[in-house]
GUKOLRO-563280 format. One record per residue (C-alpha): x, z, y. Coordinates in Angstrom, 3 decimals, always signed. Example, Ala and Ser with C-alpha at 12.3 -4.5 7.8 and 13.67 -1.06 7.14 Angstrom:
<atoms>
ATOM          X          Z          Y
ATOM    +12.300     +7.800     -4.500
ATOM    +13.670     +7.140     -1.060
</atoms>
This chain:
<atoms>
ATOM          X          Z          Y
ATOM    +43.682   +172.052   -190.260
ATOM    +43.370   +168.673   -190.831
ATOM    +44.658   +167.316   -194.240
ATOM    +45.044   +163.712   -195.481
ATOM    +41.917   +162.741   -197.210
ATOM    +42.110   +162.718   -201.269
ATOM    +40.396   +159.267   -201.106
ATOM    +37.942   +159.885   -204.148
ATOM    +34.741   +161.270   -204.454
ATOM    +34.539   +164.891   -205.400
ATOM    +31.200   +165.959   -205.597
ATOM    +30.507   +169.425   -207.436
ATOM    +29.999   +168.899   -210.948
ATOM    +30.932   +165.089   -210.886
ATOM    +34.070   +163.381   -211.827
ATOM    +36.214   +161.695   -209.477
ATOM    +35.066   +158.299   -208.660
ATOM    +38.269   +156.337   -208.505
ATOM    +41.693   +156.342   -210.042
ATOM    +42.443   +155.611   -213.877
ATOM    +41.657   +157.782   -216.662
ATOM    +43.596   +160.555   -216.598
ATOM    +46.637   +160.766   -218.648
ATOM    +47.221   +163.599   -221.308
ATOM    +49.228   +165.776   -219.004
ATOM    +46.442   +165.747   -216.517
ATOM    +43.662   +166.368   -218.948
ATOM    +45.805   +169.328   -220.398
ATOM    +45.766   +170.662   -216.872
ATOM    +42.109   +170.094   -216.066
ATOM    +41.172   +171.562   -219.065
ATOM    +43.698   +174.590   -218.808
ATOM    +42.056   +175.178   -215.612
ATOM    +38.699   +175.014   -216.673
ATOM    +39.418   +177.079   -219.903
ATOM    +41.665   +180.068   -218.677
ATOM    +40.567   +180.302   -214.814
ATOM    +37.371   +181.454   -213.477
ATOM    +36.005   +178.448   -210.839
ATOM    +37.747   +179.782   -207.010
ATOM    +40.740   +179.868   -205.223
ATOM    +42.612   +180.786   -208.238
ATOM    +41.865   +177.369   -210.106
ATOM    +42.141   +175.566   -207.105
ATOM    +45.701   +176.720   -206.186
ATOM    +46.669   +175.866   -210.105
ATOM    +45.185   +172.334   -209.814
ATOM    +46.854   +171.706   -206.420
ATOM    +50.160   +172.618   -207.391
ATOM    +49.917   +170.397   -210.301
ATOM    +48.804   +168.012   -207.846
ATOM    +52.330   +168.355   -205.996
ATOM    +53.839   +168.339   -209.009
ATOM    +52.815   +165.011   -210.055
ATOM    +53.969   +163.717   -206.503
ATOM    +57.134   +165.073   -206.472
ATOM    +58.430   +165.168   -210.107
ATOM    +56.651   +162.835   -212.060
ATOM    +55.784   +160.369   -209.539
ATOM    +52.056   +159.847   -211.000
ATOM    +50.547   +159.297   -207.343
ATOM    +47.221   +158.186   -209.079
ATOM    +46.687   +161.525   -210.496
ATOM    +47.119   +163.461   -207.056
ATOM    +43.459   +162.743   -205.677
ATOM    +41.962   +163.359   -209.272
ATOM    +43.428   +166.914   -209.416
ATOM    +42.889   +167.544   -205.631
ATOM    +39.444   +166.481   -206.077
ATOM    +38.978   +169.052   -209.021
ATOM    +40.440   +171.816   -206.516
ATOM    +37.972   +171.330   -204.073
ATOM    +35.034   +171.516   -206.702
ATOM    +36.623   +174.658   -208.008
ATOM    +36.925   +176.240   -203.947
ATOM    +35.230   +174.374   -201.237
ATOM    +37.805   +175.268   -198.835
ATOM    +41.011   +174.314   -201.279
ATOM    +41.748   +171.565   -198.432
ATOM    +42.513   +174.286   -195.894
ATOM    +44.882   +176.036   -198.025
ATOM    +48.725   +175.513   -198.147
ATOM    +49.288   +174.031   -201.768
ATOM    +46.243   +171.257   -201.454
ATOM    +48.030   +170.047   -197.704
ATOM    +51.139   +169.820   -199.557
ATOM    +50.170   +167.909   -202.287
ATOM    +48.164   +165.536   -200.011
ATOM    +50.965   +165.362   -197.874
ATOM    +53.621   +164.553   -200.570
ATOM    +51.355   +161.488   -201.642
ATOM    +50.992   +160.018   -198.064
ATOM    +54.674   +160.052   -197.762
ATOM    +55.966   +159.014   -201.059
ATOM    +52.936   +156.432   -201.610
ATOM    +52.259   +155.150   -198.007
ATOM    +55.299   +156.388   -196.293
ATOM    +52.843   +157.997   -193.795
ATOM    +55.755   +160.032   -192.232
ATOM    +54.315   +161.287   -189.012
ATOM    +50.850   +162.098   -190.786
ATOM    +52.594   +164.245   -193.170
ATOM    +54.693   +165.994   -190.601
ATOM    +51.465   +166.703   -188.726
ATOM    +49.743   +168.406   -191.315
ATOM    +52.313   +170.440   -193.121
ATOM    +53.589   +171.377   -189.777
ATOM    +50.172   +172.648   -188.492
ATOM    +49.334   +174.112   -192.006
ATOM    +52.839   +176.201   -191.783
ATOM    +52.372   +177.351   -188.045
ATOM    +49.188   +178.187   -188.859
ATOM    +50.037   +180.981   -191.664
ATOM    +51.995   +184.053   -191.887
ATOM    +55.922   +183.858   -191.800
ATOM    +56.767   +187.282   -191.075
ATOM    +56.558   +188.433   -194.824
ATOM    +58.421   +187.270   -197.877
ATOM    +58.188   +183.690   -198.028
ATOM    +55.925   +182.795   -201.355
ATOM    +56.403   +179.539   -203.293
ATOM    +53.325   +177.762   -201.514
ATOM    +55.423   +178.405   -198.508
ATOM    +58.810   +177.244   -199.947
ATOM    +57.637   +174.150   -201.404
ATOM    +55.722   +173.006   -198.062
ATOM    +58.896   +173.856   -195.828
ATOM    +60.919   +171.646   -198.567
ATOM    +58.319   +168.713   -198.179
ATOM    +58.398   +168.806   -194.450
ATOM    +62.179   +168.853   -194.265
ATOM    +62.342   +165.716   -196.636
ATOM    +59.775   +164.294   -193.833
ATOM    +62.272   +165.108   -190.829
ATOM    +65.015   +163.601   -192.719
ATOM    +63.181   +160.427   -193.826
ATOM    +62.257   +160.104   -189.921
ATOM    +65.393   +161.290   -188.545
ATOM    +63.787   +161.612   -185.192
ATOM    +64.440   +164.717   -182.897
ATOM    +60.635   +164.910   -182.104
ATOM    +60.425   +165.450   -186.231
ATOM    +63.173   +167.892   -186.148
ATOM    +62.538   +170.079   -182.959
ATOM    +59.327   +172.054   -183.723
ATOM    +60.721   +172.223   -187.373
ATOM    +63.862   +173.849   -186.679
ATOM    +61.772   +176.644   -184.474
ATOM    +59.735   +177.318   -187.218
ATOM    +62.816   +177.874   -189.318
ATOM    +63.917   +180.200   -187.012
ATOM    +60.607   +182.150   -187.163
ATOM    +61.338   +182.458   -190.894
ATOM    +64.802   +184.343   -190.122
ATOM    +66.767   +185.546   -193.105
ATOM    +63.514   +185.010   -195.424
ATOM    +64.553   +181.690   -196.187
ATOM    +65.649   +180.705   -199.700
ATOM    +69.456   +181.268   -200.442
ATOM    +68.647   +178.327   -203.086
ATOM    +69.885   +175.656   -200.893
ATOM    +66.965   +173.550   -202.220
ATOM    +65.830   +172.713   -198.694
ATOM    +67.660   +169.521   -197.504
ATOM    +68.267   +168.909   -193.963
ATOM    +68.470   +172.043   -191.953
ATOM    +71.955   +173.087   -190.409
ATOM    +74.949   +173.246   -192.764
ATOM    +74.697   +176.446   -194.709
ATOM    +77.509   +178.705   -195.734
ATOM    +79.980   +176.878   -198.521
ATOM    +79.811   +180.306   -200.865
ATOM    +75.726   +180.036   -201.572
ATOM    +76.276   +176.408   -201.551
ATOM    +78.612   +176.006   -204.158
ATOM    +76.946   +179.222   -206.374
ATOM    +73.908   +177.535   -206.416
ATOM    +75.235   +174.286   -207.297
ATOM    +77.390   +176.597   -210.223
ATOM    +73.758   +177.729   -211.350
ATOM    +72.756   +174.418   -212.299
ATOM    +74.929   +174.187   -215.447
ATOM    +71.698   +175.916   -217.484
ATOM    +69.166   +174.793   -215.194
ATOM    +66.560   +172.644   -216.762
ATOM    +63.817   +172.617   -213.906
ATOM    +63.990   +169.164   -212.399
ATOM    +62.756   +169.890   -209.102
ATOM    +65.248   +172.885   -208.903
ATOM    +68.274   +170.544   -209.951
ATOM    +66.872   +167.696   -207.765
ATOM    +66.262   +170.362   -204.639
ATOM    +69.850   +171.944   -204.851
ATOM    +71.474   +168.740   -205.231
ATOM    +69.933   +167.018   -202.533
ATOM    +71.252   +169.841   -200.117
ATOM    +74.701   +169.441   -201.604
ATOM    +74.527   +165.692   -201.242
ATOM    +73.475   +166.155   -197.428
ATOM    +76.980   +167.895   -197.231
ATOM    +78.843   +165.081   -199.361
ATOM    +79.079   +167.648   -202.233
ATOM    +76.704   +166.098   -204.879
ATOM    +79.711   +165.828   -207.144
ATOM    +79.492   +168.705   -209.025
ATOM    +75.789   +168.423   -209.635
ATOM    +76.560   +165.528   -212.009
ATOM    +75.648   +166.806   -215.410
ATOM    +72.258   +168.477   -214.278
ATOM    +71.443   +165.151   -212.437
ATOM    +72.063   +163.282   -215.380
ATOM    +69.707   +165.624   -217.525
ATOM    +67.188   +164.826   -214.983
ATOM    +67.576   +161.158   -215.390
ATOM    +67.245   +161.591   -219.151
ATOM    +64.161   +163.354   -218.637
ATOM    +62.568   +160.606   -216.293
ATOM    +63.785   +157.823   -218.529
ATOM    +61.589   +159.365   -221.297
ATOM    +58.599   +159.356   -219.096
ATOM    +58.840   +162.881   -217.871
ATOM    +60.349   +163.828   -214.214
ATOM    +60.146   +159.976   -213.159
ATOM    +60.413   +160.740   -209.433
ATOM    +62.660   +163.242   -209.805
ATOM    +65.063   +161.041   -212.154
ATOM    +65.087   +158.177   -209.125
ATOM    +66.488   +160.829   -206.809
ATOM    +69.023   +162.088   -209.376
ATOM    +69.649   +158.278   -210.048
ATOM    +70.503   +157.507   -206.106
ATOM    +72.973   +160.487   -205.742
ATOM    +74.797   +159.633   -209.012
ATOM    +75.004   +156.191   -207.681
ATOM    +76.376   +157.252   -204.046
ATOM    +79.096   +159.526   -205.811
ATOM    +79.892   +156.643   -207.786
ATOM    +80.276   +154.423   -204.375
ATOM    +82.730   +156.974   -203.313
ATOM    +84.506   +157.491   -205.954
ATOM    +85.333   +153.734   -206.561
ATOM    +83.029   +153.361   -209.517
ATOM    +81.184   +150.358   -208.066
ATOM    +79.707   +148.769   -211.179
ATOM    +78.467   +152.144   -212.166
ATOM    +76.934   +152.573   -208.714
ATOM    +75.049   +149.254   -208.969
ATOM    +73.622   +149.821   -212.436
ATOM    +72.600   +153.380   -211.239
ATOM    +70.962   +152.248   -207.993
ATOM    +69.455   +149.280   -209.734
ATOM    +67.626   +151.453   -212.018
ATOM    +66.446   +153.567   -209.259
ATOM    +64.976   +150.489   -207.643
ATOM    +63.631   +149.239   -210.388
ATOM    +61.703   +152.260   -211.327
ATOM    +60.665   +153.353   -208.022
ATOM    +59.151   +149.729   -207.506
ATOM    +57.278   +149.842   -210.993
ATOM    +55.991   +153.645   -209.744
ATOM    +55.315   +152.639   -206.325
ATOM    +57.925   +155.255   -204.825
ATOM    +59.301   +153.244   -202.285
ATOM    +60.778   +155.682   -199.746
ATOM    +62.038   +158.034   -202.916
ATOM    +64.250   +155.182   -204.192
ATOM    +65.359   +153.856   -200.556
ATOM    +68.591   +155.209   -200.629
ATOM    +69.450   +153.243   -203.790
ATOM    +68.845   +149.898   -201.724
ATOM    +71.399   +151.307   -199.387
ATOM    +74.039   +152.157   -201.786
ATOM    +73.342   +148.359   -202.966
ATOM    +74.170   +147.505   -199.554
ATOM    +77.489   +149.774   -199.110
ATOM    +78.801   +147.814   -202.282
ATOM    +78.048   +144.571   -201.459
ATOM    +79.423   +144.911   -197.809
ATOM    +82.758   +146.246   -199.278
ATOM    +82.574   +143.400   -201.718
ATOM    +82.095   +141.054   -198.855
ATOM    +78.993   +139.413   -200.493
ATOM    +77.205   +138.841   -197.065
ATOM    +74.185   +137.491   -198.483
ATOM    +73.132   +140.680   -200.521
ATOM    +74.042   +142.929   -197.706
ATOM    +71.502   +140.980   -195.076
ATOM    +68.826   +141.039   -197.864
ATOM    +68.948   +144.557   -198.635
ATOM    +69.435   +145.779   -195.143
ATOM    +66.502   +143.484   -194.004
ATOM    +64.596   +145.033   -196.404
ATOM    +65.350   +148.649   -195.243
ATOM    +64.380   +147.819   -191.763
ATOM    +61.198   +145.600   -192.527
ATOM    +59.653   +148.323   -194.631
ATOM    +61.044   +151.376   -192.571
ATOM    +60.724   +150.362   -188.687
ATOM    +56.622   +150.471   -188.901
ATOM    +56.783   +153.585   -190.811
ATOM    +59.227   +155.491   -188.171
ATOM    +61.511   +156.259   -190.886
ATOM    +64.886   +156.165   -188.881
ATOM    +67.127   +156.949   -191.573
ATOM    +66.442   +153.767   -193.196
ATOM    +67.474   +151.898   -190.008
ATOM    +70.814   +153.959   -189.901
ATOM    +71.542   +152.702   -193.831
ATOM    +71.031   +149.140   -192.606
ATOM    +73.057   +149.555   -189.584
ATOM    +75.841   +151.236   -191.579
ATOM    +75.816   +148.388   -194.246
ATOM    +76.075   +146.087   -191.825
ATOM    +78.672   +147.499   -189.924
ATOM    +80.775   +147.771   -193.048
ATOM    +80.406   +144.442   -193.735
ATOM    +81.413   +143.234   -190.207
ATOM    +84.711   +145.347   -190.405
ATOM    +85.663   +143.570   -193.724
ATOM    +85.670   +140.210   -192.257
ATOM    +86.977   +141.487   -189.166
ATOM    +84.314   +140.748   -186.807
ATOM    +84.907   +143.762   -184.682
ATOM    +82.478   +143.171   -181.963
ATOM    +79.692   +142.980   -184.422
ATOM    +80.916   +146.201   -186.278
ATOM    +80.738   +147.728   -182.662
ATOM    +77.018   +146.805   -182.237
ATOM    +75.806   +147.437   -185.317
ATOM    +77.456   +151.273   -185.267
ATOM    +76.077   +152.116   -182.085
ATOM    +72.679   +150.658   -182.544
ATOM    +71.757   +153.581   -184.149
ATOM    +73.321   +156.172   -181.943
ATOM    +75.920   +156.329   -179.297
ATOM    +79.461   +157.588   -179.803
ATOM    +80.006   +161.199   -179.646
ATOM    +76.152   +161.756   -181.269
ATOM    +76.605   +163.448   -184.672
ATOM    +74.093   +164.764   -186.860
ATOM    +75.294   +167.620   -189.289
ATOM    +72.668   +166.329   -191.324
ATOM    +72.659   +162.896   -193.912
ATOM    +74.436   +160.012   -193.496
ATOM    +75.402   +159.881   -190.029
ATOM    +78.894   +161.718   -190.767
ATOM    +79.517   +159.288   -193.519
ATOM    +80.084   +156.177   -191.348
ATOM    +82.519   +158.313   -189.269
ATOM    +85.406   +155.697   -190.104
ATOM    +83.637   +152.385   -189.245
ATOM    +82.251   +153.548   -185.812
ATOM    +85.745   +154.792   -184.847
ATOM    +87.641   +151.784   -185.825
ATOM    +85.110   +149.572   -184.145
ATOM    +85.886   +151.439   -181.016
ATOM    +89.458   +151.506   -181.116
ATOM    +89.552   +147.553   -182.429
ATOM    +87.346   +146.753   -179.514
ATOM    +89.717   +148.788   -177.528
ATOM    +87.439   +151.372   -176.590
ATOM    +89.561   +154.150   -177.142
ATOM    +87.851   +156.928   -174.796
ATOM    +84.206   +156.382   -176.938
ATOM    +86.669   +156.421   -180.162
ATOM    +88.074   +159.923   -179.036
ATOM    +84.714   +161.249   -178.024
ATOM    +83.046   +160.516   -181.243
ATOM    +86.188   +161.789   -183.064
ATOM    +85.561   +165.162   -181.039
ATOM    +81.974   +165.288   -182.075
ATOM    +82.826   +164.810   -185.522
ATOM    +85.278   +167.517   -185.649
ATOM    +82.936   +169.944   -183.960
ATOM    +80.619   +169.127   -186.440
ATOM    +82.073   +169.930   -189.562
ATOM    +81.814   +173.190   -191.169
ATOM    +83.660   +174.502   -194.269
ATOM    +80.599   +173.578   -196.190
ATOM    +81.171   +169.799   -195.562
ATOM    +83.295   +167.925   -198.428
ATOM    +86.854   +167.567   -198.561
ATOM    +86.018   +163.892   -198.246
ATOM    +84.263   +164.224   -194.850
ATOM    +87.453   +166.032   -194.137
ATOM    +89.361   +163.057   -194.866
ATOM    +87.131   +160.703   -192.626
ATOM    +87.585   +163.029   -189.917
ATOM    +91.429   +163.315   -190.104
ATOM    +91.722   +159.587   -190.610
ATOM    +89.561   +158.768   -187.816
ATOM    +91.441   +161.394   -185.775
ATOM    +94.763   +159.102   -186.555
ATOM    +92.672   +155.774   -185.553
ATOM    +91.894   +157.293   -182.140
ATOM    +95.325   +158.753   -181.402
ATOM    +98.142   +157.102   -179.504
ATOM   +100.775   +155.462   -181.357
ATOM   +103.367   +158.190   -180.825
ATOM   +101.183   +161.046   -182.737
ATOM    +99.388   +158.667   -184.902
ATOM   +101.916   +158.382   -187.931
ATOM   +102.063   +162.216   -188.383
ATOM    +98.257   +162.715   -188.336
ATOM    +97.826   +159.715   -190.911
ATOM   +100.063   +161.642   -193.323
ATOM    +98.314   +164.747   -192.807
ATOM    +95.105   +162.835   -193.733
ATOM    +97.031   +161.711   -196.816
ATOM    +98.135   +164.930   -197.785
ATOM    +94.639   +166.394   -198.045
ATOM    +93.502   +167.546   -201.150
ATOM    +91.963   +165.491   -203.635
ATOM    +92.100   +162.403   -201.288
ATOM    +93.121   +159.959   -204.012
ATOM    +89.175   +160.813   -205.558
ATOM    +88.104   +158.509   -202.630
ATOM    +89.702   +155.215   -203.236
ATOM    +88.375   +152.708   -200.986
ATOM    +88.158   +155.576   -197.991
ATOM    +91.961   +156.240   -198.385
ATOM    +92.908   +152.607   -198.820
ATOM    +91.237   +152.011   -195.686
ATOM    +93.408   +154.568   -194.035
ATOM    +96.535   +153.023   -195.567
ATOM    +95.345   +149.777   -193.868
ATOM    +95.052   +151.117   -190.432
ATOM    +98.227   +153.267   -190.745
ATOM   +100.110   +150.155   -191.998
ATOM    +98.427   +148.024   -188.965
ATOM    +99.806   +150.595   -186.704
ATOM   +103.085   +150.970   -188.091
ATOM   +103.409   +147.294   -187.896
ATOM   +102.757   +147.361   -184.160
ATOM   +105.332   +149.998   -183.729
ATOM   +107.956   +147.338   -185.530
ATOM   +108.204   +149.724   -188.336
ATOM   +108.041   +146.861   -190.850
ATOM   +109.343   +148.533   -193.817
ATOM   +106.975   +151.631   -193.662
ATOM   +104.069   +149.288   -192.928
ATOM   +104.454   +147.217   -195.886
ATOM   +104.757   +149.909   -198.014
ATOM   +101.435   +151.253   -196.679
ATOM    +99.819   +147.763   -196.814
ATOM   +100.898   +147.121   -200.368
ATOM    +99.086   +150.578   -201.427
ATOM    +96.199   +149.633   -199.603
ATOM    +96.204   +145.765   -201.037
ATOM    +96.436   +147.180   -204.601
ATOM    +93.427   +149.359   -204.154
ATOM    +91.124   +146.416   -202.766
ATOM    +92.293   +144.627   -205.659
ATOM    +91.398   +147.116   -208.226
ATOM    +87.934   +147.584   -206.766
ATOM    +87.048   +143.983   -205.734
ATOM    +87.110   +144.315   -202.174
ATOM    +87.324   +140.984   -201.300
ATOM    +87.533   +140.844   -197.546
ATOM    +89.783   +143.846   -197.460
ATOM    +92.065   +142.371   -199.850
ATOM    +92.178   +139.271   -196.954
ATOM    +92.917   +141.685   -194.495
ATOM    +95.525   +143.573   -196.463
ATOM    +97.146   +140.335   -197.114
ATOM    +97.127   +139.078   -193.441
ATOM    +98.900   +142.043   -192.589
ATOM   +101.486   +141.856   -194.815
ATOM   +102.314   +138.333   -193.833
ATOM   +102.669   +139.487   -190.409
ATOM   +105.077   +142.360   -191.400
ATOM   +107.271   +139.562   -193.377
ATOM   +105.916   +140.364   -197.071
ATOM   +106.457   +137.480   -199.297
ATOM   +103.177   +137.457   -201.845
ATOM   +104.725   +138.374   -204.916
ATOM   +103.070   +136.252   -207.521
ATOM   +103.461   +138.533   -210.370
ATOM   +101.975   +141.050   -208.321
ATOM    +99.314   +139.565   -206.322
ATOM    +99.016   +136.069   -208.130
ATOM    +96.756   +135.238   -210.744
ATOM    +97.883   +136.222   -214.529
ATOM   +100.096   +134.218   -216.627
ATOM    +98.278   +131.279   -218.560
ATOM    +97.230   +132.515   -222.214
ATOM    +97.489   +136.187   -221.320
ATOM    +93.909   +138.068   -221.951
ATOM    +92.827   +139.861   -218.867
ATOM    +90.641   +142.636   -219.104
ATOM    +89.225   +144.767   -215.876
ATOM    +89.774   +148.650   -216.582
ATOM    +86.319   +149.507   -217.278
ATOM    +85.999   +146.539   -220.094
ATOM    +89.281   +147.822   -221.459
ATOM    +87.595   +151.059   -221.607
ATOM    +84.440   +149.980   -223.355
ATOM    +86.426   +148.000   -225.821
ATOM    +88.599   +150.703   -226.610
ATOM    +85.598   +153.030   -227.367
ATOM    +83.721   +149.799   -229.302
ATOM    +86.952   +149.532   -231.578
ATOM    +87.103   +153.105   -232.298
ATOM    +83.459   +152.883   -234.209
ATOM    +80.999   +153.896   -231.388
ATOM    +77.902   +151.909   -230.825
ATOM    +76.929   +150.096   -227.600
ATOM    +74.204   +153.186   -226.875
ATOM    +76.740   +155.832   -227.510
ATOM    +79.165   +154.014   -225.287
ATOM    +76.886   +154.016   -222.332
ATOM    +75.867   +157.703   -222.868
ATOM    +79.530   +158.494   -222.637
ATOM    +80.337   +156.433   -219.627
ATOM    +76.857   +157.094   -218.002
ATOM    +76.196   +153.194   -217.899
ATOM    +72.978   +151.591   -218.770
ATOM    +73.325   +149.828   -222.623
ATOM    +72.972   +146.510   -220.704
ATOM    +76.144   +147.025   -218.577
ATOM    +77.666   +147.849   -221.964
ATOM    +76.490   +144.558   -223.428
ATOM    +77.860   +142.563   -220.545
ATOM    +81.278   +143.646   -220.503
ATOM    +81.444   +143.259   -224.355
ATOM    +80.036   +139.766   -223.715
ATOM    +82.988   +139.047   -221.530
ATOM    +85.555   +140.746   -223.863
ATOM    +85.290   +138.822   -226.735
ATOM    +86.167   +135.352   -225.505
ATOM    +88.970   +136.858   -223.435
ATOM    +90.633   +138.191   -226.420
ATOM    +89.557   +134.857   -228.828
ATOM    +87.615   +137.471   -231.109
ATOM    +84.030   +136.837   -232.254
ATOM    +82.741   +140.507   -233.087
ATOM    +83.870   +144.203   -232.812
ATOM    +85.584   +144.461   -236.333
ATOM    +88.489   +142.132   -234.756
ATOM    +88.713   +144.487   -231.623
ATOM    +90.967   +147.143   -232.501
ATOM    +93.845   +144.298   -233.626
ATOM    +93.248   +142.383   -230.706
ATOM    +93.784   +145.451   -228.309
ATOM    +96.605   +146.176   -229.805
ATOM    +98.212   +142.741   -229.541
ATOM    +97.163   +142.738   -226.008
ATOM    +98.991   +146.137   -225.197
ATOM   +102.213   +144.350   -226.915
ATOM   +102.217   +141.590   -225.356
ATOM   +101.843   +143.719   -221.906
ATOM   +104.781   +145.885   -222.802
ATOM   +106.704   +143.032   -223.688
ATOM   +105.877   +140.936   -220.406
ATOM   +106.233   +144.233   -218.335
ATOM   +102.618   +143.406   -216.885
ATOM    +99.794   +145.374   -216.946
ATOM    +96.406   +144.561   -218.942
ATOM    +94.722   +145.005   -215.838
ATOM    +93.218   +141.936   -214.037
ATOM    +91.623   +141.993   -210.402
ATOM    +87.758   +142.883   -210.904
ATOM    +85.506   +140.250   -211.188
ATOM    +83.649   +138.958   -207.831
ATOM    +80.639   +140.482   -206.881
ATOM    +77.398   +138.601   -208.020
ATOM    +75.781   +136.374   -205.830
ATOM    +71.919   +136.577   -205.781
ATOM    +70.497   +135.116   -208.800
ATOM    +73.642   +135.188   -210.826
ATOM    +73.798   +136.463   -214.647
ATOM    +73.656   +140.144   -215.863
ATOM    +77.345   +139.635   -216.748
ATOM    +78.563   +139.650   -213.015
ATOM    +76.328   +142.547   -211.748
ATOM    +74.347   +144.697   -214.322
ATOM    +71.475   +144.880   -212.266
ATOM    +71.537   +141.401   -210.614
ATOM    +68.293   +140.530   -212.101
ATOM    +66.148   +143.485   -210.551
ATOM    +64.667   +142.616   -207.680
ATOM    +62.266   +144.783   -206.424
ATOM    +58.994   +143.446   -204.405
ATOM    +59.848   +142.680   -200.823
ATOM    +57.467   +145.234   -199.678
ATOM    +59.427   +148.150   -200.711
ATOM    +62.622   +149.344   -198.632
</atoms>
């Protein structure tokens, strides 16, 4: 088999001729391999597995060539063996984004080996990486031979669910694997299970374990695993309407990925930032972020990054009411009716179906809804069930739509996903207004408006307000207008941070409690003090008490509409990671 070159000198008995001095961790691996294991295949395997861990877990790509060179000195045939090939392919993928080379060498190595016995750890590692390669490439020609390979493995495939991208697994093993993460300390195991769960939109249950991985990465340990954990947590935060936290987590993932030279690993974080920007109506940020995704992804055949970009652009177009552009963006990555059970395609169900119905392409909308419903399995999340139910109502005739919308609203946990739910209420309100049920329409539209306002989804606030006026609703200044002069207005998160600070917690303790960065907490308090007309934390408790009394006396809520999203170059107080701008060469 032919594997990627280690790109270092590796003459027998000589030190590698390139790369920085080895880190203490690499020195330890080299010393233990030399002291404990005689030269030969066993020592080479240990070194190659350490090289793979450097690429996948610690993110130290510079150590990979040195370790592989040492492996080949221990065993001249090391580069024909699976652990060496896997480590070299991991460096190609995560460092250079060379999807096709990584796919070719991994597939060749696995196809040439025995798969009819029990699968050892080396084979499972190679399979996992190969599926990551396929998910990043997102192309049928990559998936087809790999799915045939998986069929050869049959029931031997591990039930750990640590390999993302395959057809949806059974629900019970998936949930059991997520539950088992409670006491898990291996970052590779945590990230593999969480990635498989996230592919099915079930990453939320992995939150505590992922946060352990993030802390490990921040301390300089599992840096690469920490990037993956950050972007999974960021997407969960976006879906649950915690957009400031999503920006913070995704920004940290991008910052770390740029510093470590791991652009592909951090790419989903850029997608998350683009989704938040699209929902908030920050067109400049959407264009910049999606241009980065396509500029890096297209030359490397990373179709998933192109899908990411199209989804964010379609969402932005729907928000500003440009339905023709939304249709173009939504179908550029695949026609209606083409639904992959893996990855983010299902998450864009509402976008494509709304674009189809608003451009009066009803047959295409129904074709796509049918494909989505045929694809969903019990393993997919309740959120995807909500999207499918809502899309079904959108594509239905007016005489059937009402009951279908109500069925969608009644699904379990629908309130957990406020933006998705508000979009469905907006669509239902539009449908009711068309049917001249204006009282019912106003009820749905007001619920949607409240949620969009709380989220800071400015274009969607405008859409809901326009529909309300068309339904005969006069704006209520006490409800929708600016706050009364002289009344302090805190966002929900500002009030939460201020309350914890008033209780005596430090900024670091608040950050840990709320899963925010220290800088985000600092920025919140920086805004809170002038709003409450105080100069320090000692006055916080009394100021919050006065605010609560004033709100009770006026009948007003202390929540103000969230502040507008930051424009590029705005200070950290507007967006906690707005000053993080990774190089344009990364996705």
